[in-house]
C-alpha distance (Angstrom), angle and dihedral (degrees) to the residues before:
residue distance angle dihedral
X1 . . .
X2 3.90 . .
X3 3.81 88.8 .
X4 3.71 91.9 51.7
X5 3.88 91.8 50.8
X6 3.67 91.7 47.2
X7 3.80 93.8 49.7
X8 3.72 91.0 48.7
X9 3.87 92.9 49.6
X10 3.93 90.9 46.8
X11 3.91 89.9 51.3
X12 3.73 93.8 51.4
X13 3.75 90.7 51.2
X14 3.77 91.3 43.6
X15 3.81 92.7 -119.5
X16 3.83 127.4 145.4
X17 3.77 113.0 -122.4
X18 3.64 133.1 177.2
X19 3.84 118.5 -166.2
X20 3.76 124.3 -149.9
X21 3.78 113.1 -166.0
X22 3.83 131.3 -157.7
X23 3.77 120.0 -162.9
X24 3.64 141.0 139.5
X25 3.92 88.4 -68.3
X26 3.75 89.0 58.1
X27 3.82 131.2 -113.9
X28 3.69 119.0 -21.4
X29 3.86 133.2 -173.0
X30 3.90 85.9 15.6
X31 3.66 115.4 -160.1
X32 3.79 116.8 -112.3
X33 3.79 123.5 -132.6
X34 3.76 89.3 -113.6
X35 3.74 91.4 52.0
X36 3.76 92.4 51.3
X37 3.86 91.7 47.0
X38 3.82 89.7 53.5
X39 3.69 97.0 43.5
X40 3.82 119.0 109.9
X41 3.79 89.2 -151.3
X42 3.76 143.2 -3.1
X43 3.78 119.8 -137.5
X44 3.76 117.2 -163.5
X45 3.77 111.7 -163.5
X46 3.87 102.5 177.9
X47 3.74 143.7 132.2
X48 3.72 93.6 -162.3
X49 3.85 132.5 60.6
X50 3.77 112.7 -75.1
X51 3.79 122.3 -167.9
X52 3.80 103.5 -111.3
X53 3.71 103.8 177.0
X54 3.88 92.3 90.0
X55 3.76 87.8 64.2
X56 3.93 97.8 57.0
X57 3.64 112.3 140.4
X58 3.85 94.5 22.7
X59 3.81 128.4 107.6
X60 3.92 100.0 -105.5
X61 3.78 125.2 -168.4
X62 3.82 114.5 -165.0
X63 3.83 124.2 -163.5
X64 3.81 141.3 145.8
X65 3.73 122.4 -81.7
X66 3.95 87.6 -113.6
X67 3.70 89.3 63.7
X68 3.69 91.5 54.4
X69 3.78 86.9 57.9
X70 3.92 101.2 38.4
X71 3.86 102.6 25.7
X72 3.81 102.4 33.9
X73 3.55 95.6 125.4
X74 3.76 91.2 58.3
């Protein structure tokens, strides 16, 4: 649900977004090194620990999954 909310908010603001998900089935739609390098910003909406070292040097915004649902437009 958070992914859907973030995708809708990005579309309204005419922004490109790629969403990597991590669940019981593991990581899906994993960001590549090139995608991370080319990103203007990384948004991590997670309630669990996410490996952050691959985002070194990038602007990173961290929030809870519920924020990705209820505050995606922010």
